[in-house]
C-alpha positions in Angstrom: -11.3 -35.5 25.1 -8.1 -37.5 25.0 -9.9 -40.6 26.4 -12.7 -40.1 23.9 -10.1 -39.9 21.1 -8.3 -43.1 22.0 -11.5 -44.9 22.7 -12.9 -43.9 19.3 -9.7 -45.0 17.5 -9.9 -48.4 19.3 -13.5 -48.8 18.2 -12.6 -47.9 14.6 -9.8 -50.5 14.6 -12.1 -53.2 15.9 -14.8 -52.3 13.4 -12.4 -52.5 10.5 -11.1 -55.9 11.6 -14.6 -57.1 12.0 -15.6 -55.9 8.6 -12.5 -57.5 7.1 -13.5 -60.8 8.7 -17.2 -60.5 8.0 -16.9 -59.6 4.3 -13.9 -61.9 3.9 -11.7 -59.1 2.6 -8.6 -60.1 4.6 -6.9 -60.8 1.3 -7.6 -57.4 -0.2 -5.5 -54.3 0.3 -8.5 -52.1 1.3 -8.7 -53.4 4.8 -5.0 -53.1 5.4 -4.9 -49.6 4.0 -7.7 -48.6 6.4 -5.7 -50.1 9.3 -2.6 -48.3 8.1 -4.4 -45.0 7.9 -5.9 -45.5 11.4 -2.4 -46.3 12.7 -1.0 -43.1 11.3 -3.9 -41.0 12.8 -3.3 -42.8 16.1 0.3 -41.9 16.2 -0.5 -38.2 15.4 -3.0 -38.3 18.2 -0.4 -39.7 20.6 2.1 -37.0 19.6 -0.6 -34.3 20.1 -1.5 -35.6 23.5 2.1 -35.6 24.9 3.4 -32.4 23.3 3.5 -29.3 25.5 3.3 -26.3 23.1 -0.3 -26.3 22.1 -3.0 -26.8 24.7 -5.7 -27.2 22.1 -3.9 -30.2 20.5 -3.1 -31.6 23.9 -6.7 -31.5 25.0 -8.2 -32.4 21.6 -5.8 -34.7 19.8 -6.1 -34.8 16.0 -9.4 -32.8 16.0 -7.5 -29.7 17.2 -5.7 -29.5 13.9 -8.9 -28.4 12.2 -8.9 -25.3 14.3 -5.5 -24.2 12.9 -6.6 -25.1 9.4 -9.7 -23.0 9.6 -7.7 -20.2 11.1 -5.3 -20.3 8.2 -8.0 -20.0 5.6 -10.2 -17.6 7.6 -9.4 -14.5 5.4 -10.5 -16.5 2.3 -13.7 -17.7 4.1 -14.4 -14.1 5.2 -13.7 -12.7 1.7 -15.5 -15.2 -0.4 -18.4 -16.4 1.7 -19.2 -13.8 4.4 -18.5 -10.2 3.5 -20.9 -8.3 1.3 -19.8 -6.2 -1.7 -19.4 -3.1 0.4 -18.1 -4.1 3.9 -14.7 -5.7 3.3 -11.5 -4.4 4.8 -9.1 -2.8 4.0 -10.8 -2.8 0.6 -14.3 -4.0 -0.2 -15.2 -6.3 -3.1 -16.6 -3.6 -5.3 -13.4 -1.6 -5.0 -11.2 -4.6 -5.7 -13.3 -5.6 -8.7 -13.1 -2.1 -10.1 -9.3 -2.2 -10.0 -9.3 -5.7 -11.6 -11.6 -4.7 -14.4 -9.7 -1.6 -15.2 -6.4 -3.5 -15.2 -7.9 -6.0 -17.6 -9.3 -3.3 -19.8 -12.8 -4.8 -19.6 -16.2 -3.3 -18.8 -15.9 -1.3 -15.5 -19.5 -0.1 -15.3 -21.8 -0.9 -12.4 -25.4 -2.1 -12.6 -28.6 -1.3 -10.8 -27.5 1.7 -8.8 -25.3 2.3 -5.8 -24.8 -0.3 -3.1 -23.4 2.4 -0.8 -25.6 3.8 2.0 -25.6 7.4 0.9 -27.6 8.4 4.0 -24.6 7.8 6.2 -22.9 11.0 7.7 -19.5 10.0 6.3 -20.8 9.6 2.7 -18.9 12.0 0.4 -19.7 12.9 -3.2 -18.7 15.2 -6.0 -21.0 18.2 -6.7 -21.5 18.0 -10.4 -22.3 20.9 -12.7 -25.3 21.1 -15.1 -22.8 22.8 -17.4 -20.5 19.8 -17.8 -17.5 20.1 -20.1 -15.1 17.8 -22.0 -11.6 18.5 -20.6 -9.1 19.2 -23.4 -6.2 17.5 -21.6 -6.8 13.8 -21.5 -3.6 13.0 -19.4 -3.3 15.9 -16.9 0.3 16.6 -15.8 1.7 18.5 -12.8 5.2 20.1 -13.0 7.2 19.5 -9.8 10.2 21.7 -9.1 10.7 24.9 -7.1 12.9 27.9 -7.4 16.1 25.9 -6.6 15.3 22.9 -8.8 17.3 22.7 -12.1 15.5 19.6 -13.4 11.8 19.9 -12.8 9.7 16.8 -13.5 6.3 16.6 -15.2 4.4 14.1 -13.2 1.1 12.2 -13.9 -1.7 12.9 -11.4 -1.6 9.2 -10.5 1.6 7.2 -9.7 3.0 4.1 -8.0 3.6 4.6 -4.3 6.6 3.4 -2.3 7.0 -0.4 -2.4 10.5 -1.9 -2.2 12.1 -4.9 -3.7 12.0 -7.2 -0.8 8.5 -6.3 0.2 7.5 -7.1 -3.4 8.9 -9.9 -5.6 11.3 -9.3 -8.4 8.6 -10.0 -11.0 6.2 -7.6 -9.3 8.7 -4.8 -9.3 9.7 -5.4 -12.9 6.0 -5.5 -14.1 5.3 -2.2 -12.2 8.3 -0.5 -13.8 7.5 -1.7 -17.3 3.9 -0.6 -16.9 5.0 2.8 -15.6 7.4 3.2 -18.6 4.5 2.5 -21.1 2.1 4.8 -19.2 4.4 7.7 -18.6 4.0 7.8 -14.8 6.5 7.4 -12.0 7.4 4.4 -9.8 8.5 5.1 -6.2 11.3 2.6 -5.2 10.3 2.4 -1.6 13.1 2.5 1.0 14.8 -0.7 -0.1 17.2 0.9 -2.7 17.2 0.7 -6.4 17.3 -2.8 -7.8 17.9 -4.0 -11.3 14.2 -4.7 -11.5 13.5 -1.0 -11.0 15.5 -0.2 -14.1 13.2 -1.3 -16.9 12.5 2.1 -18.5 10.1 3.6 -16.0 10.7 6.9 -14.2 11.8 6.5 -10.6 11.3 8.4 -7.4 14.2 7.2 -5.2 13.0 7.0 -1.6 15.7 7.5 1.0 14.7 5.9 4.3 16.2 6.0 7.8 18.5 3.0 7.0 19.8 4.7 3.8 19.7 1.5 1.8 21.6 1.9 -1.4 23.5 4.9 -0.1 24.9 3.8 3.3 28.3 3.0 4.7 29.2 -0.1 6.7 28.0 1.5 9.9 24.6 2.4 8.3 25.3 6.1 8.0 24.4 8.2 4.9 27.1 7.9 2.2 27.2 11.1 0.0 29.3 9.5 -2.7 27.0 6.5 -3.2 24.0 8.8 -3.2 25.5 11.2 -5.8 26.4 8.3 -8.1 22.9 6.7 -8.1 20.8 9.9 -7.9 22.4 11.0 -11.2 21.1 7.9 -13.0 18.9 9.0 -15.9 15.8 7.1 -14.7 15.9 8.7 -11.3 13.6 11.8 -11.7 13.0 12.8 -8.0 14.3 12.1 -4.5 12.0 11.4 -1.6 13.2 11.5 2.1 11.0 9.2 4.1 10.3 10.6 7.6 7.4 8.3 8.4 4.7 6.3 6.7 1.0 6.0 7.4 0.9 2.3 8.3 3.6 2.5 11.0 4.5 6.2 11.7 7.3 6.5 14.3 8.4 2.9 13.5 11.1 1.9 11.0 10.4 -0.3 8.0 10.4 -4.0 8.5 11.9 -6.7 6.2 11.2 -10.1 7.7 14.3 -12.3 7.7 12.5 -15.0 5.6 12.3 -12.4 2.8 15.9 -11.2 3.1 17.5 -13.2 0.4 21.2 -13.0 -0.7 20.2 -10.7 -3.6 18.2 -8.3 -1.5 20.9 -8.2 1.2 23.5 -7.2 -1.4 21.3 -4.5 -2.8 20.6 -3.0 0.7 24.0 -3.6 2.2 22.9 -5.8 5.1 23.3 -9.5 6.2 21.3 -12.2 4.5 18.5 -13.8 6.5 18.3 -11.3 9.3 15.0 -9.4 10.0 15.8 -5.8 9.1 14.1 -3.1 11.1 15.0 0.4 10.0 15.7 3.0 12.7 12.6 5.0 13.7 14.3 8.3 12.7 17.2 9.7 10.7 20.8 10.0 11.7 21.7 12.6 9.1 19.6 15.3 10.9 17.8 15.7 14.2 15.5 18.7 13.8 13.6 20.8 11.3 16.7 22.9 10.5 18.7 19.8 9.7 15.9 18.4 7.6 15.8 21.5 5.4 19.6 21.5 5.1 19.4 17.8 4.1 16.9 18.6 1.4 19.2 21.2 0.0 22.2 18.8 0.2 20.4 16.1 -1.7 19.2 18.5 -4.4 22.8 19.7 -4.9 24.2 16.1 -5.0 21.6 15.0 -7.5 22.3 17.8 -9.9 19.3 19.8 -9.1 16.6 17.2 -9.3 13.3 17.7 -7.3 13.7 16.7 -3.6 11.0 16.3 -1.1 10.0 14.4 2.0 7.2 11.9 3.0 5.5 11.9 6.3 2.4 10.9 8.2 1.1 13.8 10.3 1.3 13.2 14.0 2.3 16.2 16.1 1.0 19.1 14.1 3.4 21.6 15.8 6.3 19.7 14.2 5.1 20.3 10.7 4.5 24.0 11.6 8.1 24.2 12.8 9.3 22.7 9.5 7.4 25.4 7.6 8.9 28.1 9.8 12.4 26.7 9.1 11.7 26.9 5.4 10.7 30.5 5.6 13.6 31.4 7.9 16.2 29.7 5.6 14.4 30.5 2.3 15.0 26.9 1.3 12.1 24.8 0.2 11.4 21.2 -0.7 10.0 20.7 -4.2 7.2 18.4 -2.9 5.8 17.0 0.3 4.1 13.5 0.3 1.4 13.1 3.0 0.6 9.6 4.0 -2.6 8.9 5.9 -2.8 6.6 8.9 -4.9 4.3 6.6 -1.8 3.6 4.5 -0.7 0.1 3.9 2.5 -1.9 4.4 3.7 -5.5 4.2 4.6 -5.7 7.8 3.8 -3.6 10.9 2.8 -4.0 14.5 -1.0 -4.0 14.8 -0.9 -1.1 17.3 0.9 1.1 14.9 -1.4 0.3 12.0 -4.6 0.7 14.0 -3.8 3.4 16.5 -1.0 5.8 15.4 -1.2 8.8 13.0 -3.8 11.1 11.6 -6.0 9.9 8.7 -5.4 11.4 5.2 -8.4 13.7 4.9 -7.8 15.9 8.0 -4.0 15.6 7.4 -4.3 17.1 3.9 -6.5 19.8 5.0 -4.1 20.7 7.8 -1.1 20.7 5.5 -2.8 22.8 2.8 -4.0 25.3 5.4 -0.5 25.5 7.0 1.3 26.0 3.7 -1.2 28.7 2.8 -0.6 30.4 6.1 3.1 30.7 5.5 2.6 31.5 1.8 4.3 28.3 0.7 1.5 26.6 -1.1 2.4 27.9 -4.6 6.1 26.8 -4.2 5.6 23.2 -2.9 3.6 20.4 -4.6 1.6 18.2 -2.2 1.3 14.4 -3.0 -1.4 12.4 -1.3 -0.8 8.7 -0.4 -3.3 6.4 1.2 -6.1 4.2 -0.3 -6.4 6.2 -3.6 -7.8 3.5 -5.8 -10.8 4.9 -7.5 -11.0 8.0 -9.6 -13.2 9.7 -7.0 -10.6 9.1 -4.3 -8.1 10.9 -6.5 -10.5 13.8 -7.2 -11.3 14.0 -3.4 -7.7 14.2 -2.4 -6.9 16.9 -4.9 -9.9 18.9 -3.9 -8.9 19.0 -0.3 -5.3 19.8 -0.7 -3.2 17.5 -2.9 -1.7 18.2 -6.4 -1.3 14.5 -7.4 -1.8 11.1 -5.8 0.3 8.0 -5.2 -1.2 4.5 -4.7 0.4 1.2 -3.7 -2.4 -1.3 -3.1 -4.3 -0.3 -6.2 -1.4 -1.1 -8.4 -0.9 -4.4 -6.4 -4.5 -5.3 -7.4 -3.6 -4.6 -11.0 -0.8 -7.2 -10.6 -3.3 -9.8 -9.4 -3.2 -9.3 -5.6 -6.3 -11.0 -4.0 -6.0 -9.3 -0.6 -5.0 -12.6 1.0 -3.4 -10.7 3.9 -0.2 -12.7 3.8 2.2 -9.9 2.7 4.3 -10.4 5.9 4.5 -14.2 5.7 6.3 -14.7 2.3 3.4 -16.9 1.2 1.6 -14.4 -1.1 -0.4 -16.8 -3.4 -0.4 -14.2 -6.3 3.4 -14.0 -6.3 3.2 -10.2 -5.6 4.6 -10.0 -2.0 6.9 -13.0 -1.8 10.4 -14.0 -2.4 9.6 -17.7 -3.0 10.7 -18.4 -6.5 7.9 -20.9 -7.1 5.2 -18.4 -6.2 6.6 -15.4 -7.9 7.1 -17.3 -11.1 3.3 -17.4 -11.4 3.3 -13.7 -12.0 4.0 -13.2 -15.7 5.8 -9.9 -16.2 4.6 -9.2 -19.7 1.0 -9.7 -18.9 1.0 -7.9 -15.6 2.9 -4.9 -17.0 0.1 -4.4 -19.5 -2.4 -4.6 -16.7 -0.5 -2.0 -14.7 -0.6 0.3 -17.7 -4.3 -0.3 -18.3 -5.2 0.3 -14.7 -3.4 3.6 -14.7 -4.8 4.7 -18.1 -8.4 3.8 -17.3 -8.3 5.3 -13.8 -6.9 8.6 -15.1 -9.6 8.6 -17.9 -12.2 8.2 -15.1 -10.7 11.2 -13.3 -10.9 13.3 -16.4 -14.6 12.3 -16.8 -15.3 13.4 -13.2 -13.5 16.7 -13.8 -15.8 17.3 -16.8 -18.9 16.4 -14.8 -17.9 19.0 -12.2 -17.3 21.6 -14.9 -13.5 21.8 -14.7 -10.8 21.5 -17.3 -7.8 20.5 -15.0 -7.5 18.9 -11.5 -5.8 22.1 -10.3 -9.2 23.8 -10.5 -10.8 21.5 -7.9 -11.5 22.8 -4.4 -13.2 21.6 -1.3 -16.4 23.4 -2.5 -16.7 20.7 -5.2 -17.4 18.1 -2.5 -20.4 17.4 -0.4 -20.7 15.2 2.7 -23.7 13.1 3.7 -24.5 15.2 6.8 -24.1 18.6 5.0 -27.9 18.9 4.3 -28.6 18.5 8.0 -25.9 20.5 9.7 -25.3 24.3 9.4 -21.6 23.7 9.1 -19.6 20.7 8.1 -16.6 19.5 10.1 -14.4 19.8 7.0 -16.0 22.3 4.7 -17.6 25.4 6.2 -19.3 26.5 3.0 -22.1 24.0 3.2 -25.1 23.8 0.9 -27.5 25.0 3.6 -25.3 28.0 4.5 -25.2 29.0 0.8 -29.0 28.9 0.6 -29.4 30.8 3.9 -27.1 33.6 2.6 
């Protein structure tokens, strides 16, 4: 191919010179411009053929660059020209469009019937009632706070999940917080500490990760004094200890060095420009007993605010051991956030995203059953996190074990995220997941804060409508019996819900 390239370039030069002579355009700039352009392309081809890093460019000078160009825009090609309305990943076009429409406050109805294959075994739906009701409570709330909590918090059933400043841009964090303030729902800070952009009137859940950003000493250990000072800020309503997250359970958080600006480094207490990988586990405790003691310590230091922990279920025996420690010590977290393996993140090793952790549905069912076994379900609120974007996903999660839901990517869509899949590159075209000033300036805070508010309001409204369709007044009335799976009419028992339609008819 190298011989072909150089031969072709030689022929183009000869042809150009011939045309310049034949049409007597030697005195015009056009011919010289073409020769200059061919000269530049020739030099690029020479460089490609002698470099030793890329075999494609070495074997296919100049032409090989098209391969890298097409690879760079392949997500856009896939999204806009190849995928159907229902087969995109991680979110299909219909789901993204629903979030966009609700964020804009425009018509969110769907024409001509479902495009989902409802004959598939994994299809799940809500069992409606012919005695539908109109719920009296249009904005359902859930009170979080157990027997040792002095400052319980009334939470919305739908809130912003953990996304740190660093992973998201300053404008994105600010817009999320302003939207939360207007809508009366909470904003989880993520493990990257509380920034000034988080303090725009919205309620905060301060997430404490394994690196203790915002409350760490110079050696990276937990600093009680710093924690006590910040946890008593008025806007901090709850504290969440992050044990693991769904997208990379067993792996610490990752902040690429290209995103680690001077401002972010100062907030987190780290060095600018370095890629920051949080430890995979906590230094402040090493087992279930230490975890429960740490929960009690943070609750005391924060003045009695609700304290809980977030985890992706892996080894089920470890969660059982935590429950046994709660009972033994008679000390309980106020909430537990369960993240599914389908959870998202800005940066994670592919093996962790694809192959580690238990998905949200079976994890919620296990957690609910375990808490019931140890008589803890009434004392601890369960928060579900993982791809909860539509009203049905919220209803489903509550029915199988959660009290409320968190979402990250749904609220990112409300900010204008186009699922470009560049969160880890600092090149987010929507200005959501980047620290490049030029890109994030495209995200107008006042406009996007309103869209965050609209998205939450319209999604909660849709949840209330589904509740009414199922004959319930409040989400707390939902149970697994309100759901039906696609294979339930064919099997005598369902893998998740033993009280299937067929068994009810048989009995």
